N, C-alpha and C positions, 0 to 999 in steps of 0.2 A: 910539617906540617901547621902547627898552632902558629910557629911565627910568621907564618903565610898571611893565615886567617886573621889576628890580629891587625896585620897591617889594612890600614883602612882601603886603600888605591887597591892594592892587591884583592884584599876580601871584596868589595865591588867589582874591580873584572874577572875577578872569577866568576862570579855569581851573574854579571851578565853572559859570560860564556858559557853557565847553564843553560843558561834561559833563552840565548837565541839560538844555541846546540838543539835544544829541545824543540824551538820552531822551526828550524832548517830540516831536522827528520821527521817531523809527526806528520807532515802529509805525504810521503813519497810513495807508502804502502797503500793508505786512505785512498789516495785519488786513483791508483791501480782498480780495486776493489769497487770506486763509484765509478769509472769507466764499465767497468765487468757489469755493475747494475743495471747500466744504461742501453747499454747495447747489446751484451752477452760474448762479446768479441774479446777472446784473450789475446788476440795481436794488438788491440787497439789498446789494453789496460796495460802493456807492456808499455808501449811508446810513453807512458806517463813518465818512467824512470829513465828512459831515454831523453825526452825530453828535460829531466832535473839535470843529466848528466851536460849535453851535449854543450852547453857553456865553457866546458873545462877543455874543450878542443880546441876555444881561443883565447884561454887562459891569458898567454902573454899581454894581449892585447886590455882585456878586463882588466888584468892586476896594474897596468902602469896606470889607474885613473890613483890607488894609493899612492904610488911613486910620485905622482905630479899633486896632490892636494893632500891638507892636514886631515889623519886618521880618522881624530874623534868628531871632526864634526859630519865624516864620510861615513862613518859608522852608525849614527847619531841619524842621518840623512838615508840612509840604505834601510836599516832599519822599520824606520816610520814609513817610509814609500813602500815597503815590502807588505806591511801593518793594510795599508790604506787599498792597496791593489787585491788582498786577499778576499779583503770585503765584494770585491766583482762577483764571486764564486757565488755567492744567495743567490743570484738569476739561472745555476746552470742548473734544470730540473729534466731535460730531455734530451736525447743524441743529438738534436739541432743544434744546441748552446754549447756541444764540446769543445768546440772548435775555441770558445772562449780561457775554460781550464785550459788547457795546450797552451796558448797563448801565455797566460797567468804561470804555468811551469815552468816554461822558459824563460820570461823573465825573473822568478824566483832564483832558478837556477843561475843565472848570471849573477844576480845580484849577489849570491852565496858565494861566489867565485871574488866577487869584488870585495863582500865582507871579510872571508878568511883571511885574504893581503892586508888588506888595513888593518886586519885585527891583532895578526902576529907582528906587523909594523910596528904597533903600539907599544906594544909592552916592553920596550927595551925603555920608553919615554916614561909607562906608570907606574914602572914595578922598581923599587930599589936594588941595586946590581946585587946586592950578596942574597938576594931573595927568587933569582931570578929560573935557579936549577931546582931548588923545590916548585916554585910556580908553574915553572914549565911543565914537569912532571904532573900537579895538578891539573891544570891546563890539557892537555894530553886525555890523562884518564875520563875527566868529566866530557870532553869531547867524544871519545869511541863510547863512552856509557849514553850516553844521551843516543846514539845512532843505534844502540842496542832497543831502548826503553821506550823512547819517543814514535817510531813506525806502531810497534803495537798498541802502546797509548790510542795512539792515532787511530788505525784500527775499531779498539774498542769502542771510541766515542761514534765512531763512524757507525757499527752495527746497534748501537744506544739510540741516538739523535738522529746521522746522516748528514750527511756532507758539510752540510751550512755551519754546524757545529763547531767542525774541525778546523772548519775556515776562520771562525769567529776565534777561538781557541787559539789558532795558532797566530791571528793577527794580536792578541793580547799577548801573547808574549814576546812578538818582534815591539810592541810599545815598551813594555815592563823591561826590555834588554834598553832599547833608546834612554830611557829614564836612567838605566844604572851608567851609561858608558855617561852621559850628560854628568852624572855627579861623580865622575873623575878629576880630581885636580890634576892638570897635567899641563907641560909648558912646551909647547911643540915649535919649534923653529920651521922657518919655511921653507917648502920644497925646492931643491937643487933640481939645476938642469942635468941630465945625465951627462958626464963627460964625453961617453963614445957617440951620442945622439940616445934623443927615443926613439926612433926606427931600427936602429941598428941593432937593440937591446931586444926590441919586439921582435926582428927577424929572428935571433940568436933563440929564443923561447920556442918560438913556432917549430925551428929546424930541429929541435931537441924533441919535442914533444912529439911531432910527426916521424922523426927518425926512428923513436923507440916505439912508437903506437901503442902506450901505456894507456894513453885517457878513451882513444878508440874501442880498444879493447874493454875496457870497466865497463863503461856505458852502454856495450854489446854484453857484458857479462850480467851488468845490473839488472837489466832489460829483463832477459831472459829468466834471471831471478824471479823478479816481478811476476814475469808470464805465468812461471810453476806455483805460485803461491797462490793468485788470487784464481786460480783453472779451477782450486776447489771451494772455493767462496759462494756462498749459496744464491 
């Protein structure tokens, strides 16, 4: 672990993973509580998590962005775009404005799919091959750790200061992540067209996902978990 943290690129990349991982997970539980407070509906609260997970159903299409563009600029642009989008949530203060929250969450989830694909693809270019084994272990640990810590932190911040402050903190983490990725010293070659055609690769990915049905089941289970958690919110 020490070798990884001493390496400039690996350390910056890992910090970016932690910060962006926090940003990607902080909103999902808080958004459900936010909707429950405004409407009193557990069903609408559960739709927040469904909106976040639904873009994984078209993951093969979204993931092609990481194959067709340079990954570092894509990561920077995605983080900055989501940060700007989250500021729109400052206007959500009544049931009539909830459509904006759901729209932001849907784009938020889609950006997360693109971000994960680009982040995974950039590792080989950003981190020395001798460090990849240890680095990938730390990266997975950091990602999973943020999925546990960030939703609870977001819910606590919501309870203390409201949804707008959660959105602001979330936006700040995405800006910080963009800055960390911008500091990486990476030489990327231009993307090459897929040998079997872009349409064929997307179709294969879609068939794999729909054949197994794993993403749909994950979205449904996540929505049910959110509904059960926010049902006890005051």
